[in-house]
Backbone and ligand atoms as CSV (ligand in chain L), in Angstrom:
chain,resi,resn,atom,element,x,y,z
A,1,MET,N,N,69.668,129.982,163.503
A,1,MET,CA,C,71.093,130.101,163.842
A,1,MET,C,C,71.329,129.532,165.234
A,2,THR,N,N,72.352,128.719,165.353
A,2,THR,CA,C,72.660,128.169,166.668
A,2,THR,C,C,73.571,129.129,167.426
A,3,THR,N,N,73.551,128.967,168.738
A,3,THR,CA,C,74.450,129.789,169.540
A,3,THR,C,C,75.567,128.906,170.067
A,4,GLY,N,N,76.289,129.393,171.059
A,4,GLY,CA,C,77.419,128.610,171.559
A,4,GLY,C,C,78.695,129.176,170.984
A,5,LYS,N,N,79.776,128.780,171.636
A,5,LYS,CA,C,81.063,129.377,171.279
A,5,LYS,C,C,81.604,128.837,169.958
A,6,ILE,N,N,82.249,129.676,169.206
A,6,ILE,CA,C,82.899,129.243,167.966
A,6,ILE,C,C,84.306,128.719,168.268
A,7,PHE,N,N,85.017,129.413,169.123
A,7,PHE,CA,C,86.379,128.968,169.446
A,7,PHE,C,C,86.354,128.109,170.711
A,8,ALA,N,N,86.899,126.902,170.584
A,8,ALA,CA,C,86.768,125.931,171.654
A,8,ALA,C,C,87.937,125.968,172.640
A,9,ASN,N,N,89.095,126.404,172.214
A,9,ASN,CA,C,90.274,126.278,173.087
A,9,ASN,C,C,91.107,127.556,173.150
A,10,TRP,N,N,90.435,128.676,173.059
A,10,TRP,CA,C,91.167,129.946,173.073
A,10,TRP,C,C,91.777,130.178,174.463
A,11,ASP,N,N,93.059,130.501,174.523
A,11,ASP,CA,C,93.644,130.872,175.814
A,11,ASP,C,C,94.362,132.218,175.696
A,12,ASP,N,N,94.938,132.659,176.808
A,12,ASP,CA,C,95.526,134.002,176.840
A,12,ASP,C,C,96.657,134.171,175.840
A,13,ASN,N,N,97.389,133.083,175.585
A,13,ASN,CA,C,98.481,133.208,174.618
A,13,ASN,C,C,97.964,133.508,173.217
A,14,HIS,N,N,96.817,132.934,172.870
A,14,HIS,CA,C,96.235,133.260,171.561
A,14,HIS,C,C,95.921,134.754,171.481
A,15,SER,N,N,95.430,135.294,172.592
A,15,SER,CA,C,95.126,136.730,172.605
A,15,SER,C,C,96.397,137.550,172.389
A,16,ARG,N,N,97.491,137.068,172.985
A,16,ARG,CA,C,98.736,137.836,172.859
A,16,ARG,C,C,99.362,137.685,171.477
A,17,LEU,N,N,99.173,136.533,170.865
A,17,LEU,CA,C,99.777,136.291,169.550
A,17,LEU,C,C,98.940,136.859,168.396
A,18,TRP,N,N,97.671,137.082,168.666
A,18,TRP,CA,C,96.746,137.521,167.610
A,18,TRP,C,C,97.296,138.753,166.876
A,19,SER,N,N,97.316,138.671,165.585
A,19,SER,CA,C,97.779,139.731,164.670
A,19,SER,C,C,99.305,139.901,164.656
A,20,HIS,N,N,100.022,139.074,165.438
A,20,HIS,CA,C,101.486,139.118,165.382
A,20,HIS,C,C,102.078,137.878,164.722
A,21,ARG,N,N,101.470,136.718,164.993
A,21,ARG,CA,C,101.958,135.455,164.447
A,21,ARG,C,C,100.784,134.660,163.892
A,22,PRO,N,N,101.070,133.775,162.930
A,22,PRO,CA,C,99.988,132.855,162.535
A,22,PRO,C,C,99.626,131.984,163.739
A,23,ILE,N,N,98.329,131.833,164.022
A,23,ILE,CA,C,97.941,130.955,165.126
A,23,ILE,C,C,96.893,129.952,164.656
A,24,ARG,N,N,96.840,128.833,165.365
A,24,ARG,CA,C,95.908,127.784,165.012
A,24,ARG,C,C,94.932,127.572,166.167
A,25,LEU,N,N,93.638,127.620,165.860
A,25,LEU,CA,C,92.613,127.529,166.895
A,25,LEU,C,C,91.609,126.435,166.552
A,26,GLU,N,N,91.084,125.794,167.581
A,26,GLU,CA,C,89.977,124.870,167.328
A,26,GLU,C,C,88.689,125.664,167.253
A,27,HIS,N,N,87.778,125.206,166.405
A,27,HIS,CA,C,86.504,125.918,166.277
A,27,HIS,C,C,85.363,124.918,166.093
A,28,THR,N,N,84.159,125.442,166.111
A,28,THR,CA,C,82.971,124.574,166.036
A,28,THR,C,C,82.137,124.842,164.775
A,29,MET,N,N,82.686,125.614,163.844
A,29,MET,CA,C,81.858,126.038,162.707
A,29,MET,C,C,81.377,124.880,161.835
A,30,HIS,N,N,82.185,123.806,161.800
A,30,HIS,CA,C,81.791,122.672,160.960
A,30,HIS,C,C,80.489,122.019,161.419
A,31,LYS,N,N,80.057,122.324,162.655
A,31,LYS,CA,C,78.809,121.741,163.155
A,31,LYS,C,C,77.586,122.524,162.703
A,32,GLN,N,N,77.793,123.640,162.070
A,32,GLN,CA,C,76.663,124.452,161.604
A,32,GLN,C,C,75.960,123.751,160.437
A,33,PRO,N,N,74.610,123.734,160.470
A,33,PRO,CA,C,73.853,123.113,159.362
A,33,PRO,C,C,74.219,123.722,158.002
A,34,ALA,N,N,74.583,125.000,157.992
A,34,ALA,CA,C,74.912,125.659,156.718
A,34,ALA,C,C,76.111,125.007,156.033
A,35,PHE,N,N,76.881,124.213,156.778
A,35,PHE,CA,C,78.032,123.526,156.180
A,35,PHE,C,C,77.767,122.043,155.932
A,36,SER,N,N,76.523,121.613,156.067
A,36,SER,CA,C,76.220,120.223,155.688
A,36,SER,C,C,76.315,120.103,154.168
A,37,MET,N,N,76.554,118.893,153.671
A,37,MET,CA,C,76.684,118.706,152.219
A,37,MET,C,C,75.406,119.118,151.494
A,38,ASP,N,N,74.238,118.846,152.113
A,38,ASP,CA,C,72.973,119.228,151.467
A,38,ASP,C,C,72.855,120.745,151.324
A,39,ASP,N,N,73.192,121.455,152.390
A,39,ASP,CA,C,73.092,122.920,152.318
A,39,ASP,C,C,74.124,123.498,151.351
A,40,LEU,N,N,75.321,122.909,151.335
A,40,LEU,CA,C,76.340,123.390,150.392
A,40,LEU,C,C,75.908,123.122,148.950
A,41,ALA,N,N,75.292,121.954,148.728
A,41,ALA,CA,C,74.825,121.630,147.374
A,41,ALA,C,C,73.784,122.646,146.911
A,42,LYS,N,N,72.872,122.998,147.812
A,42,LYS,CA,C,71.849,123.995,147.477
A,42,LYS,C,C,72.490,125.354,147.196
A,43,LEU,N,N,73.463,125.699,148.019
A,43,LEU,CA,C,74.159,126.982,147.836
A,43,LEU,C,C,74.822,127.037,146.460
A,44,ILE,N,N,75.474,125.939,146.081
A,44,ILE,CA,C,76.159,125.880,144.776
A,44,ILE,C,C,75.153,126.067,143.635
A,45,GLU,N,N,73.999,125.396,143.751
A,45,GLU,CA,C,73.004,125.450,142.669
A,45,GLU,C,C,72.488,126.851,142.417
A,46,HIS,N,N,72.442,127.658,143.453
A,46,HIS,CA,C,71.855,128.987,143.299
A,46,HIS,C,C,72.898,130.088,143.306
A,47,TYR,N,N,74.174,129.720,143.214
A,47,TYR,CA,C,75.201,130.751,143.361
A,47,TYR,C,C,75.274,131.610,142.107
A,48,PRO,N,N,75.276,132.941,142.262
A,48,PRO,CA,C,75.333,133.812,141.077
A,48,PRO,C,C,76.615,133.574,140.268
A,49,ARG,N,N,76.454,133.457,138.968
A,49,ARG,CA,C,77.584,133.127,138.091
A,49,ARG,C,C,78.774,134.061,138.289
A,50,GLU,N,N,78.492,135.343,138.456
A,50,GLU,CA,C,79.611,136.299,138.530
A,50,GLU,C,C,80.386,136.194,139.842
A,51,HIS,N,N,79.867,135.399,140.786
A,51,HIS,CA,C,80.533,135.350,142.088
A,51,HIS,C,C,81.259,134.043,142.379
A,52,TYR,N,N,81.233,133.092,141.438
A,52,TYR,CA,C,82.026,131.895,141.727
A,52,TYR,C,C,83.123,131.705,140.680
A,53,SER,N,N,84.170,130.999,141.060
A,53,SER,CA,C,85.205,130.572,140.127
A,53,SER,C,C,85.327,129.061,140.237
A,54,LEU,N,N,85.222,128.386,139.109
A,54,LEU,CA,C,85.466,126.948,139.070
A,54,LEU,C,C,86.740,126.762,138.261
A,55,VAL,N,N,87.748,126.167,138.890
A,55,VAL,CA,C,89.067,126.128,138.281
A,55,VAL,C,C,89.543,124.695,138.142
A,56,LYS,N,N,90.087,124.397,136.985
A,56,LYS,CA,C,90.757,123.113,136.774
A,56,LYS,C,C,92.207,123.324,137.169
A,57,THR,N,N,92.640,122.602,138.195
A,57,THR,CA,C,93.998,122.824,138.698
A,57,THR,C,C,94.996,121.943,137.956
A,58,GLY,N,N,96.235,122.394,137.922
A,58,GLY,CA,C,97.281,121.588,137.309
A,58,GLY,C,C,97.687,120.457,138.235
A,59,ALA,N,N,98.287,119.402,137.651
A,59,ALA,CA,C,98.787,118.301,138.481
A,59,ALA,C,C,99.945,118.811,139.341
A,60,LYS,N,N,100.180,118.123,140.444
A,60,LYS,CA,C,101.280,118.515,141.334
A,60,LYS,C,C,102.587,118.589,140.568
A,61,GLY,N,N,103.328,119.668,140.790
A,61,GLY,CA,C,104.619,119.803,140.140
A,61,GLY,C,C,104.538,120.366,138.725
A,62,SER,N,N,103.328,120.509,138.197
A,62,SER,CA,C,103.204,121.058,136.840
A,62,SER,C,C,103.342,122.580,136.885
A,63,SER,N,N,103.432,123.160,135.717
A,63,SER,CA,C,103.540,124.611,135.676
A,63,SER,C,C,102.162,125.216,135.971
A,64,ARG,N,N,102.125,126.504,136.097
A,64,ARG,CA,C,100.917,127.172,136.571
A,64,ARG,C,C,99.848,127.267,135.493
A,65,VAL,N,N,99.154,126.158,135.290
A,65,VAL,CA,C,98.076,126.179,134.298
A,65,VAL,C,C,96.741,126.019,135.004
A,66,TRP,N,N,95.957,127.065,135.003
A,66,TRP,CA,C,94.618,127.003,135.564
A,66,TRP,C,C,93.638,127.304,134.454
A,67,ARG,N,N,92.591,126.496,134.332
A,67,ARG,CA,C,91.548,126.792,133.361
A,67,ARG,C,C,90.240,127.010,134.104
A,68,GLU,N,N,89.521,128.040,133.718
A,68,GLU,CA,C,88.248,128.342,134.380
A,68,GLU,C,C,87.088,127.688,133.649
A,69,GLY,N,N,86.098,127.224,134.401
A,69,GLY,CA,C,84.941,126.584,133.792
A,69,GLY,C,C,83.640,127.036,134.434
A,70,GLU,N,N,82.565,126.396,134.014
A,70,GLU,CA,C,81.235,126.733,134.520
A,70,GLU,C,C,80.531,125.502,135.062
A,71,ILE,N,N,79.669,125.702,136.037
A,71,ILE,CA,C,78.897,124.615,136.619
A,71,ILE,C,C,77.831,124.127,135.642
A,72,GLY,N,N,77.307,125.038,134.822
A,72,GLY,CA,C,76.273,124.672,133.853
A,72,GLY,C,C,75.014,124.176,134.550
A,73,ARG,N,N,74.474,123.030,134.106
A,73,ARG,CA,C,73.200,122.552,134.651
A,73,ARG,C,C,73.381,121.473,135.714
A,74,LEU,N,N,74.591,121.228,136.133
A,74,LEU,CA,C,74.808,120.195,137.152
A,74,LEU,C,C,74.118,120.560,138.462
A,75,ARG,N,N,73.605,119.534,139.139
A,75,ARG,CA,C,73.068,119.738,140.477
A,75,ARG,C,C,74.242,119.914,141.448
A,76,GLY,N,N,73.938,120.542,142.590
A,76,GLY,CA,C,74.983,120.815,143.564
A,76,GLY,C,C,75.730,119.566,144.010
A,77,HIS,N,N,74.978,118.482,144.253
A,77,HIS,CA,C,75.634,117.247,144.701
A,77,HIS,C,C,76.543,116.673,143.599
A,78,GLN,N,N,76.152,116.862,142.334
A,78,GLN,CA,C,77.003,116.389,141.235
A,78,GLN,C,C,78.294,117.201,141.164
A,79,VAL,N,N,78.178,118.493,141.459
A,79,VAL,CA,C,79.381,119.345,141.465
A,79,VAL,C,C,80.342,118.868,142.561
A,80,ILE,N,N,79.792,118.621,143.745
A,80,ILE,CA,C,80.628,118.164,144.862
A,80,ILE,C,C,81.261,116.814,144.521
A,81,GLU,N,N,80.478,115.952,143.880
A,81,GLU,CA,C,80.982,114.640,143.479
A,81,GLU,C,C,82.142,114.785,142.475
A,82,ALA,N,N,81.957,115.665,141.512
A,82,ALA,CA,C,83.002,115.893,140.506
A,82,ALA,C,C,84.279,116.417,141.169
A,83,ILE,N,N,84.112,117.312,142.117
A,83,ILE,CA,C,85.288,117.860,142.813
A,83,ILE,C,C,85.999,116.755,143.582
A,84,SER,N,N,85.215,115.840,144.167
A,84,SER,CA,C,85.840,114.773,144.960
A,84,SER,C,C,86.688,113.837,144.091
A,85,ARG,N,N,86.413,113.821,142.774
A,85,ARG,CA,C,87.203,112.947,141.899
A,85,ARG,C,C,88.557,113.551,141.533
A,86,GLY,N,N,88.723,114.854,141.741
A,86,GLY,CA,C,90.061,115.416,141.572
A,86,GLY,C,C,90.160,116.511,140.527
A,87,GLY,N,N,91.208,117.320,140.685
A,87,GLY,CA,C,91.566,118.311,139.670
A,87,GLY,C,C,90.723,119.573,139.627
A,88,LEU,N,N,89.883,119.776,140.638
A,88,LEU,CA,C,88.999,120.957,140.595
A,88,LEU,C,C,89.056,121.752,141.899
A,89,TRP,N,N,88.611,122.942,141.751
A,89,TRP,CA,C,88.657,123.884,142.866
A,89,TRP,C,C,87.540,124.884,142.649
A,90,LEU,N,N,86.592,124.936,143.580
A,90,LEU,CA,C,85.453,125.853,143.458
A,90,LEU,C,C,85.554,126.912,144.545
A,91,ASN,N,N,85.511,128.146,144.111
A,91,ASN,CA,C,85.577,129.255,145.050
A,91,ASN,C,C,84.256,130.011,145.004
A,92,LEU,N,N,83.472,129.905,146.073
A,92,LEU,CA,C,82.231,130.681,146.193
A,92,LEU,C,C,82.629,132.003,146.841
A,93,ARG,N,N,82.957,132.944,145.977
A,93,ARG,CA,C,83.546,134.197,146.459
A,93,ARG,C,C,82.495,135.056,147.176
A,94,ASN,N,N,82.959,135.748,148.174
A,94,ASN,CA,C,82.128,136.736,148.871
A,94,ASN,C,C,80.794,136.158,149.340
A,95,VAL,N,N,80.846,134.964,149.905
A,95,VAL,CA,C,79.607,134.296,150.330
A,95,VAL,C,C,78.892,135.078,151.426
A,96,THR,N,N,79.651,135.888,152.162
A,96,THR,CA,C,79.040,136.659,153.248
A,96,THR,C,C,78.106,137.751,152.713
A,97,ALA,N,N,78.267,138.108,151.441
A,97,ALA,CA,C,77.344,139.082,150.844
A,97,ALA,C,C,76.154,138.373,150.187
A,98,ILE,N,N,76.301,137.077,149.910
A,98,ILE,CA,C,75.285,136.327,149.161
A,98,ILE,C,C,74.296,135.642,150.104
A,99,ASP,N,N,74.790,135.186,151.250
A,99,ASP,CA,C,73.957,134.383,152.140
A,99,ASP,C,C,74.184,134.805,153.594
A,100,ARG,N,N,73.108,135.231,154.208
A,100,ARG,CA,C,73.160,135.775,155.567
A,100,ARG,C,C,73.752,134.832,156.605
A,101,ARG,N,N,73.494,133.521,156.421
A,101,ARG,CA,C,73.927,132.565,157.451
A,101,ARG,C,C,75.436,132.606,157.641
A,102,TYR,N,N,76.145,132.760,156.543
A,102,TYR,CA,C,77.608,132.776,156.644
A,102,TYR,C,C,78.105,134.117,157.186
A,103,ARG,N,N,77.399,135.190,156.792
A,103,ARG,CA,C,77.784,136.493,157.346
A,103,ARG,C,C,77.580,136.501,158.860
A,104,ASP,N,N,76.461,135.933,159.319
A,104,ASP,CA,C,76.203,135.875,160.764
A,104,ASP,C,C,77.304,135.109,161.497
A,105,MET,N,N,77.744,133.999,160.903
A,105,MET,CA,C,78.806,133.205,161.540
A,105,MET,C,C,80.096,134.005,161.655
A,106,ILE,N,N,80.454,134.681,160.575
A,106,ILE,CA,C,81.702,135.451,160.590
A,106,ILE,C,C,81.594,136.600,161.594
A,107,GLU,N,N,80.415,137.202,161.667
A,107,GLU,CA,C,80.252,138.302,162.620
A,107,GLU,C,C,80.330,137.800,164.059
A,108,ARG,N,N,79.748,136.620,164.300
A,108,ARG,CA,C,79.874,136.027,165.644
A,108,ARG,C,C,81.335,135.724,165.952
A,109,MET,N,N,82.058,135.224,164.947
A,109,MET,CA,C,83.466,134.905,165.143
A,109,MET,C,C,84.245,136.161,165.532
A,110,PHE,N,N,84.034,137.244,164.785
A,110,PHE,CA,C,84.756,138.481,165.110
A,110,PHE,C,C,84.313,139.033,166.466
A,111,GLY,N,N,83.039,138.807,166.816
A,111,GLY,CA,C,82.563,139.233,168.127
A,111,GLY,C,C,83.322,138.520,169.241
A,112,GLU,N,N,83.541,137.220,169.069
A,112,GLU,CA,C,84.304,136.469,170.079
A,112,GLU,C,C,85.753,136.949,170.150
A,113,ILE,N,N,86.321,137.225,168.981
A,113,ILE,CA,C,87.714,137.693,168.977
A,113,ILE,C,C,87.804,139.043,169.691
A,114,ALA,N,N,86.836,139.918,169.400
A,114,ALA,CA,C,86.853,141.248,170.026
A,114,ALA,C,C,86.781,141.132,171.543
A,115,ALA,N,N,86.057,140.108,172.036
A,115,ALA,CA,C,85.942,139.923,173.481
A,115,ALA,C,C,87.234,139.396,174.097
A,116,LYS,N,N,88.115,138.832,173.260
A,116,LYS,CA,C,89.328,138.196,173.786
A,116,LYS,C,C,90.604,138.967,173.497
A,117,VAL,N,N,90.570,139.823,172.492
A,117,VAL,CA,C,91.778,140.566,172.127
A,117,VAL,C,C,91.536,142.043,172.420
A,118,PRO,N,N,92.202,142.564,173.470
A,118,PRO,CA,C,91.992,143.970,173.814
A,118,PRO,C,C,92.343,144.868,172.619
A,119,GLY,N,N,91.477,145.807,172.336
A,119,GLY,CA,C,91.747,146.760,171.263
A,119,GLY,C,C,91.434,146.230,169.876
A,120,PHE,N,N,90.945,144.993,169.792
A,120,PHE,CA,C,90.639,144.435,168.474
A,120,PHE,C,C,89.468,145.187,167.860
A,121,ASP,N,N,89.670,145.616,166.644
A,121,ASP,CA,C,88.640,146.354,165.938
A,121,ASP,C,C,88.180,145.475,164.783
A,122,ALA,N,N,86.953,144.984,164.851
A,122,ALA,CA,C,86.473,144.087,163.790
A,122,ALA,C,C,86.595,144.787,162.439
A,123,PRO,N,N,87.363,144.199,161.540
A,123,PRO,CA,C,87.583,144.845,160.249
A,123,PRO,C,C,86.381,144.667,159.333
A,124,THR,N,N,86.311,145.481,158.298
A,124,THR,CA,C,85.358,145.147,157.243
A,124,THR,C,C,85.870,143.842,156.651
A,125,HIS,N,N,84.970,142.896,156.435
A,125,HIS,CA,C,85.451,141.572,156.084
A,125,HIS,C,C,84.682,140.969,154.934
A,126,GLN,N,N,85.331,140.046,154.302
A,126,GLN,CA,C,84.749,139.249,153.231
A,126,GLN,C,C,85.177,137.824,153.466
A,127,ALA,N,N,84.304,136.893,153.161
A,127,ALA,CA,C,84.706,135.493,153.262
A,127,ALA,C,C,84.125,134.724,152.090
A,128,GLY,N,N,84.833,133.715,151.676
A,128,GLY,CA,C,84.358,132.835,150.618
A,128,GLY,C,C,84.451,131.405,151.080
A,129,ILE,N,N,83.780,130.520,150.362
A,129,ILE,CA,C,83.869,129.091,150.657
A,129,ILE,C,C,84.649,128.424,149.531
A,130,LEU,N,N,85.714,127.722,149.892
A,130,LEU,CA,C,86.493,126.960,148.924
A,130,LEU,C,C,86.142,125.488,149.064
A,131,ILE,N,N,85.780,124.872,147.955
A,131,ILE,CA,C,85.573,123.418,147.948
A,131,ILE,C,C,86.573,122.871,146.943
A,132,SER,N,N,87.541,122.106,147.451
A,132,SER,CA,C,88.626,121.719,146.545
A,132,SER,C,C,88.863,120.224,146.565
A,133,SER,N,N,89.388,119.737,145.443
A,133,SER,CA,C,89.681,118.318,145.292
A,133,SER,C,C,90.807,117.902,146.221
A,134,PRO,N,N,90.837,116.605,146.562
A,134,PRO,CA,C,91.904,116.125,147.455
A,134,PRO,C,C,93.297,116.425,146.896
A,135,ASP,N,N,93.442,116.467,145.569
A,135,ASP,CA,C,94.766,116.694,144.986
A,135,ASP,C,C,94.990,118.155,144.582
A,136,ALA,N,N,94.070,119.021,144.934
A,136,ALA,CA,C,94.218,120.419,144.495
A,136,ALA,C,C,95.393,121.078,145.196
A,137,GLN,N,N,96.105,121.924,144.475
A,137,GLN,CA,C,97.189,122.666,145.105
A,137,GLN,C,C,97.085,124.129,144.722
A,138,VAL,N,N,97.545,124.947,145.636
A,138,VAL,CA,C,97.590,126.390,145.402
A,138,VAL,C,C,99.052,126.744,145.243
A,139,TYR,N,N,99.362,127.581,144.291
A,139,TYR,CA,C,100.755,127.929,144.048
A,139,TYR,C,C,101.262,128.940,145.075
A,140,TYR,N,N,102.556,129.006,145.155
A,140,TYR,CA,C,103.234,129.944,146.049
A,140,TYR,C,C,102.688,131.350,145.830
A,141,HIS,N,N,102.258,131.955,146.891
A,141,HIS,CA,C,101.713,133.308,146.758
A,141,HIS,C,C,101.792,134.008,148.104
A,142,ALA,N,N,101.494,135.279,148.099
A,142,ALA,CA,C,101.445,136.028,149.351
A,142,ALA,C,C,100.117,136.764,149.434
A,143,ASP,N,N,99.519,136.738,150.611
A,143,ASP,CA,C,98.317,137.517,150.869
A,143,ASP,C,C,98.690,138.652,151.806
A,144,LEU,N,N,98.016,139.769,151.663
A,144,LEU,CA,C,98.266,140.867,152.587
A,144,LEU,C,C,97.781,140.467,153.976
A,145,PRO,N,N,98.307,141.103,155.037
A,145,PRO,CA,C,97.913,140.726,156.401
A,145,PRO,C,C,96.403,140.790,156.607
A,146,GLY,N,N,95.922,139.968,157.546
A,146,GLY,CA,C,94.499,139.968,157.868
A,146,GLY,C,C,93.740,138.824,157.231
A,147,GLN,N,N,94.445,137.767,156.847
A,147,GLN,CA,C,93.782,136.619,156.234
A,147,GLN,C,C,93.551,135.536,157.279
A,148,GLY,N,N,92.482,134.797,157.106
A,148,GLY,CA,C,92.247,133.649,157.970
A,148,GLY,C,C,91.721,132.492,157.148
A,149,LEU,N,N,91.962,131.297,157.648
A,149,LEU,CA,C,91.426,130.094,157.012
A,149,LEU,C,C,90.622,129.349,158.066
A,150,VAL,N,N,89.367,129.068,157.789
A,150,VAL,CA,C,88.548,128.258,158.683
A,150,VAL,C,C,88.328,126.925,157.980
A,151,GLN,N,N,89.040,125.908,158.429
A,151,GLN,CA,C,88.922,124.590,157.793
A,151,GLN,C,C,87.660,123.911,158.308
A,152,ILE,N,N,86.797,123.498,157.390
A,152,ILE,CA,C,85.506,122.936,157.787
A,152,ILE,C,C,85.525,121.409,157.699
A,153,ALA,N,N,86.065,120.888,156.624
A,153,ALA,CA,C,86.077,119.432,156.445
A,153,ALA,C,C,87.329,119.049,155.683
A,154,GLY,N,N,87.752,117.816,155.855
A,154,GLY,CA,C,88.921,117.334,155.133
A,154,GLY,C,C,90.212,117.881,155.726
A,155,ARG,N,N,91.268,117.762,154.932
A,155,ARG,CA,C,92.582,118.171,155.397
A,155,ARG,C,C,93.199,119.134,154.397
A,156,LYS,N,N,93.975,120.046,154.918
A,156,LYS,CA,C,94.688,120.972,154.043
A,156,LYS,C,C,96.064,121.175,154.646
A,157,ARG,N,N,97.085,121.059,153.837
A,157,ARG,CA,C,98.441,121.298,154.328
A,157,ARG,C,C,98.855,122.701,153.909
A,158,VAL,N,N,99.235,123.487,154.892
A,158,VAL,CA,C,99.585,124.876,154.630
A,158,VAL,C,C,101.075,125.071,154.864
A,159,TYR,N,N,101.756,125.635,153.879
A,159,TYR,CA,C,103.160,125.982,154.027
A,159,TYR,C,C,103.257,127.487,154.270
A,160,ILE,N,N,103.988,127.852,155.304
A,160,ILE,CA,C,104.160,129.269,155.587
A,160,ILE,C,C,105.647,129.606,155.481
A,161,TYR,N,N,105.956,130.617,154.705
A,161,TYR,CA,C,107.345,130.991,154.429
A,161,TYR,C,C,107.663,132.299,155.143
A,162,PRO,N,N,108.947,132.554,155.379
A,162,PRO,CA,C,109.308,133.817,156.039
A,162,PRO,C,C,108.842,135.020,155.220
A,163,SER,N,N,108.439,136.055,155.918
A,163,SER,CA,C,107.949,137.248,155.218
A,163,SER,C,C,109.093,138.222,154.952
A,164,THR,N,N,110.260,137.642,154.618
A,164,THR,CA,C,111.448,138.467,154.401
A,164,THR,C,C,112.072,138.082,153.056
A,165,GLN,N,N,113.052,138.853,152.623
A,165,GLN,CA,C,113.778,138.491,151.411
A,165,GLN,C,C,114.613,137.236,151.688
A,166,PRO,N,N,114.831,136.334,150.746
A,166,PRO,CA,C,114.435,136.460,149.341
A,166,PRO,C,C,113.031,135.912,149.055
A,167,PHE,N,N,112.317,135.472,150.082
A,167,PHE,CA,C,111.011,134.832,149.841
A,167,PHE,C,C,109.990,135.829,149.305
A,168,ILE,N,N,110.103,137.036,149.778
A,168,ILE,CA,C,109.261,138.090,149.224
A,168,ILE,C,C,110.032,139.402,149.289
A,169,ARG,N,N,109.895,140.201,148.236
A,169,ARG,CA,C,110.615,141.472,148.186
A,169,ARG,C,C,109.618,142.627,148.215
A,170,PRO,N,N,110.102,143.807,148.623
A,170,PRO,CA,C,109.180,144.944,148.756
A,170,PRO,C,C,108.375,145.214,147.480
A,171,GLU,N,N,109.010,145.016,146.313
A,171,GLU,CA,C,108.258,145.308,145.072
A,171,GLU,C,C,107.119,144.295,144.854
A,172,HIS,N,N,107.307,143.046,145.382
A,172,HIS,CA,C,106.202,142.091,145.298
A,172,HIS,C,C,105.013,142.569,146.124
A,173,LEU,N,N,105.329,142.996,147.346
A,173,LEU,CA,C,104.258,143.493,148.221
A,173,LEU,C,C,103.530,144.658,147.579
A,174,GLU,N,N,104.326,145.527,146.949
A,174,GLU,CA,C,103.725,146.692,146.305
A,174,GLU,C,C,102.788,146.254,145.181
A,175,ASN,N,N,103.241,145.276,144.388
A,175,ASN,CA,C,102.401,144.790,143.290
A,175,ASN,C,C,101.107,144.153,143.801
A,176,ILE,N,N,101.229,143.425,144.917
A,176,ILE,CA,C,100.040,142.787,145.473
A,176,ILE,C,C,99.053,143.850,145.950
A,177,ALA,N,N,99.578,144.851,146.650
A,177,ALA,CA,C,98.703,145.888,147.195
A,177,ALA,C,C,98.054,146.706,146.083
A,178,LEU,N,N,98.811,146.971,145.024
A,178,LEU,CA,C,98.296,147.863,143.975
A,178,LEU,C,C,97.507,147.123,142.915
A,179,PHE,N,N,97.988,145.931,142.541
A,179,PHE,CA,C,97.388,145.271,141.378
A,179,PHE,C,C,96.802,143.892,141.669
A,180,ASP,N,N,96.862,143.449,142.957
A,180,ASP,CA,C,96.210,142.176,143.275
A,180,ASP,C,C,96.831,140.957,142.596
A,181,VAL,N,N,98.129,141.009,142.298
A,181,VAL,CA,C,98.746,139.892,141.566
A,181,VAL,C,C,99.485,138.974,142.539
A,182,GLU,N,N,98.734,138.418,143.501
A,182,GLU,CA,C,99.409,137.725,144.611
A,182,GLU,C,C,100.081,136.412,144.229
A,183,VAL,N,N,99.756,135.827,143.075
A,183,VAL,CA,C,100.452,134.588,142.723
A,183,VAL,C,C,101.641,134.831,141.797
A,184,ASP,N,N,101.947,136.089,141.574
A,184,ASP,CA,C,102.981,136.425,140.604
A,184,ASP,C,C,104.364,136.605,141.216
A,185,ILE,N,N,104.624,135.974,142.342
A,185,ILE,CA,C,105.958,136.135,142.922
A,185,ILE,C,C,106.778,134.879,142.661
A,186,PRO,N,N,108.080,135.053,142.441
A,186,PRO,CA,C,108.905,133.917,142.044
A,186,PRO,C,C,109.023,132.869,143.149
A,187,TYR,N,N,109.006,131.626,142.729
A,187,TYR,CA,C,109.112,130.507,143.663
A,187,TYR,C,C,110.284,129.632,143.247
A,188,GLU,N,N,111.031,129.146,144.242
A,188,GLU,CA,C,112.106,128.178,144.002
A,188,GLU,C,C,111.814,126.947,144.868
A,189,PRO,N,N,111.976,125.742,144.298
A,189,PRO,CA,C,111.669,124.535,145.088
A,189,PRO,C,C,112.434,124.475,146.423
A,190,TRP,N,N,113.628,125.066,146.478
A,190,TRP,CA,C,114.393,124.963,147.732
A,190,TRP,C,C,113.749,125.751,148.868
A,191,TYR,N,N,112.815,126.651,148.562
A,191,TYR,CA,C,112.120,127.375,149.647
A,191,TYR,C,C,111.500,126.390,150.642
A,192,ASP,N,N,111.072,125.219,150.132
A,192,ASP,CA,C,110.397,124.249,151.000
A,192,ASP,C,C,111.370,123.555,151.958
L,1,LIG,FE,FE,96.291,132.686,150.314
């Protein structure tokens, strides 16, 4: 495991905004060997079946059609190659429970945050690795507070909507908290 700081440009304003507003930070995690294509390919090859989701995504603008599939006997590099051609999305769920290297990174990250945000209490946490096609899209949804995205490679465009009505209603939040149905909230194109 390498040492050195994970957050490269943290300043006092980030400390003040933390947990109140979405914030964007530079980080160094992409330099970790565990995120090299070779290491990711190996991780994919040995990932327990019950802990990954391989999803065929719908084309942009299509209705919400997702089909789940299996990696089967493909080598890790072949899986990554297939994803690069489009229409796929691989979620290595709960990687922090499967592989120590990623848990160590997340723990170091929370350690740095705790040193910068007074009163920050490192939460019980879970993290997964998403490997998605250039054309992959995620549908309008809401996550409960406490989510983070660590972008490692490539580009991702994130749309953030107001956390008020009509974009989300109290009964949606209740459904998400109780039943985990975070993609089941109504979306209108004009929201964008
Ligand atoms: Fe999300």
